[in-house]
Residue, then its C-alpha position, 0 to 999 in steps of 0.5 A: m970557244s962556244f959553250a957547247t964545244e967547251a962542254k963536250r971537251k969537259l965531258g969527254i965527248s969527241r963526236l956529237v952527231l945528228q942522224i938525218h937521211d937525205t929525204s928528211f932535209p928541209t928545202r926552201a919554197d923555191e927549190d922544193t921538189g917534194r923531197g929533201s936533199p942535203y945539197s939544197e939551200g934549205a939543207a944548208d940553212f939547217l946544217r948551219f942551225v945544228q952546227k950552232l947548237g953544238f953538233d960536229g957531225i952528220q950521219f946520213g942514211p944509205q944514199g943508194q938509188t931507191d925504187r919508185g914504189n919503195p922509199c926505204p934507203y936500206d933497200g937502195r942500190l949499192f953503187p948508183h946514188d939516189f937521183l932524188s937527192v939532186a938539187l935541181k935549182p943550181l942546174a937552172e941558175d948556176d953558171y957552172w951548169g950553163g942553164i941545162l935545166s930550164q926555169r920553166t921545168l923547175q917552176q912546173i915542178l914547184g907548182g905541181r908539188p903536192l900540198g904538205t911539207g911534213r912528209s916527202h912525196h916520194r913518187f911525185a919526186w921520183d917522176e918529176v926529178s927523173a924527167a928533169l934530169f932527162e931534160a938536163v942530160a939532153c941539154f948537156r949533150a946538145r951544148g956542143d962545147a966539149d972543153a968547158p970545165l963542166d965537160r972536163d969534170f964529167r970526163t974525169f968523173v966517168a974515167d974514175n967510175e967507169d967500173w960500175l957505171p951502167r953501159d949503153f947498147g954500144g958498150g960505152v958508159s951511158i951518159g944518161e945514167a952517168f950524168p945524174q951521178f956526176v951532178l950528185h958528186c959535184q953537189r957533194q963537193v959543194l956541200r963539203k966546201r960549205f961545211p969544212d968543220l962538220r964530219f959527214y958519215g955514210d951508212f953501209q947497209i947490210g941489204i943488197n938490192p935485188v938488181d945488185a943481187q942479180q948483177f953480182a950473183h956470182l958473189f953470193h950464196p944461191d941457197y941462203a939469205v941473211g936475216a936477223p935471229p930471234s932477239r930480245t927486241n924481235p923474238e920472232g926474228q926478221p927474214w930480210g931476204y938479203a943476199v949473203l957473200h959466198p964463203d968461197r968468194i971470200a976464200d978466192g978474194s973476189a968478195q974483198q975486191f967487190l967490198k973494197r970498191r963498194v966502200e970506196r964509192l960510199l966514202s967518196g967525199l965523206d969522213g966516216i961510216r956507220i956499219d949497218h948490222p956488222h954481224g952480216l960481215v962477221c957472223p951472219w945469221v942465214y936461213r934457207r931461201d927454199q923454206h917457207p914461210a920465211s918467218e919460220a925459216v929464219r927462226a930455224g936458221a944458223r950462223l954461217y961460220e959457226s955451224p960445224a955440226d948443225a943437223g938442220h944445216p949440214e951444208l954449212a959445216a964446210f964453211a965453219i970457222a968455230r970448231p965443235d969443241q968451241i960450241n956451247p950446246s947448252v944455249s940456243t944457236y942464236d945466243s951471243n954465247h953460242v961460241s965460247d972460245l976462239d984462237d987468234e987465227q980464227v978471229d983473223r978469219y972472222s975479221m976478213l970482211i970488216d978489215v976491208v971496210l976499216d982499211c978503206v976508212r983509214a985510206a980515206g983519212g978517217d980515225l977508227s976510234s971516232d969515224v966508224a960506228c957499228e950498229v950492234l944492238s941487243t945481240l953481240p955474238y962472241p965472234l963479233q965481240r972479239v973482232m970489235e975488241r981487236h979494232g977498239l970499236g964500240r957498240f950502240r947504246v939505244i937508251q930508250k930500250a933500257a930494261l930498268d929492272k935488269p941491272d945487266d941490260g946492255y942498253r943502260i947508261e952506266h954500261a956505256e964505254p968510251g968507244d960506244w955510240i949512245m943515243l936516245g933512239n934511231h930511225d927504227t925506234p919511236p920518237i923519244w917525245l912520244l915515249a916520254r908522254g906514255w912513260c909520264g902518263g903511267n908507271h914508267g915515269r917513276d921508274w925512269a925518274e929514280y934511275l936518272a936521279d942515280q945517274l945524275a947523282v941528284p943530291a938527297a936534298d933535291r931528290a924528292d923535287f927531281l922525282a916529282r918533276t921528272s916522273t910526271e913532266p915529259g920535258e923534264l924526263v927527256h932532258a934528264l935522260f939526255a943529260a945523263m947520256l952526255a955525262s956517261r963514259a961514251a965519247h960519241v953521242s948521236v941524236f935522230f932529228p925528230d928527237l932534237l926537234g921534239l917531233t912525235a911522228f914516226y919516221n919508220r915503222p919497221g917492216v912497213i912499206n907505204e906512202t908515209n913510212w921513211t918520209l918524215r921531213v924537217p919542217p921548213t920553219f924548223e928554226a922558229d918551231y924549235a925555239a917555240t917548242c923549247q920554250q914549251n919544254a918539248a924539244l931538246d934544249l942542248t944548252r940545258c942538257f950540257t949544263l945538267a951533265l956538267q953539274a952531274a960530272r962535278t958531283 
């Protein structure tokens, strides 16, 4: 048993998961199309590396098809997976694929790739990979062998997925659209065989791509969109503009059928799921599409199922689950305590959609206690709290957001419960190493050092030295912070890849669409870089953190 495995056992950690989206995986030089792929040889190198460090799970981002002009995976399609994640090299070299992609085409892509491997080149990859797959489809069709394993496997895949695969003009499944999806399906199977001891998690996004919103328009409310209400971290609210399932379609069961098929597709070949903004399934905050600007409309929005007498949204009364006598008029409509009480039958109704998701995880062999992660951040409305309690689900504790001057703040380490997922940051937050530099260069370094000394139960004789080092040296602060997380009551620990590797560049600046957002990649020299950066006390040394956590646990 490795040191990390034994340390996790002693600390009560059932999952140590690395968060990384498809585009961010490293690739070897002879396969780099300008964008990462979890199915590349470079990705396999990286997964072996993080597995040795002690990680037992990988959290993907949404894997749906992205647009050429928008690399954000949370705006991707619901059913088609992103062809940009296809590893092209096997199509040219592996016997199974029969050379359906020419070496010449592969070499042209590799030779034409823009310089720089620190970011994905989204548009270049979009154009080149799509052209390469067009060639591969043409070669597949022209082969003429209809009984090779490749052909039989493709027919099986089409039969299993024909309900969502696009159609050609004759009404049959479009081979040009279906074949890239089949390639991704096969390459995921290869990945799973390579790493049987890793748990892989999909990401159930709240966002509905405009193409999907149009295709399934009959399921969505025509007048309302989902957004985020004002909160501690986003006081202006967020007008996402995403479609929201119509309550009438939930009443007749068609929304549940759609959701079940969507989750089954997402989970195919995976072990568990991250539910992005579960509020959208339980108690969505909605606002009118015809009110402008959207920034004002979202602040004037309402909860879809808890507005039985909202003068600003009288049409929502018909969909209310909460009764007027259960509404707390002394708080704002977006306050987590806006609803003060619910009976069991009402909780059943609030839980209808998330029950579908959880049933799919169970059917796939997942364990709800550790294979479902609910992205509950600064707001936990009472109806969602009741639903999560019913299923024993925990919330996210994003520790970099902790308010050290507020003992009851939900992000503080001491409030973590066993079912929670605790993390330094995620894809929407600044990298921890950049924050730590700022904290240690200002007044917050001392505040964090005092807080962490308490969390780690630093002995009085050692406290002065601990405070001096931790308040002024970013590496000391980050390691103490992560050790305190490991020693917390949370059984699930998650690390976003820049925080592991000591990167200080942003992966995502929320609300921004440009050539660099959502494109940060693991460098191809990650292993040597990590070793050197750990020596400089500027990357996350897991052995050191586990040792500190075990010392704190024994105190």
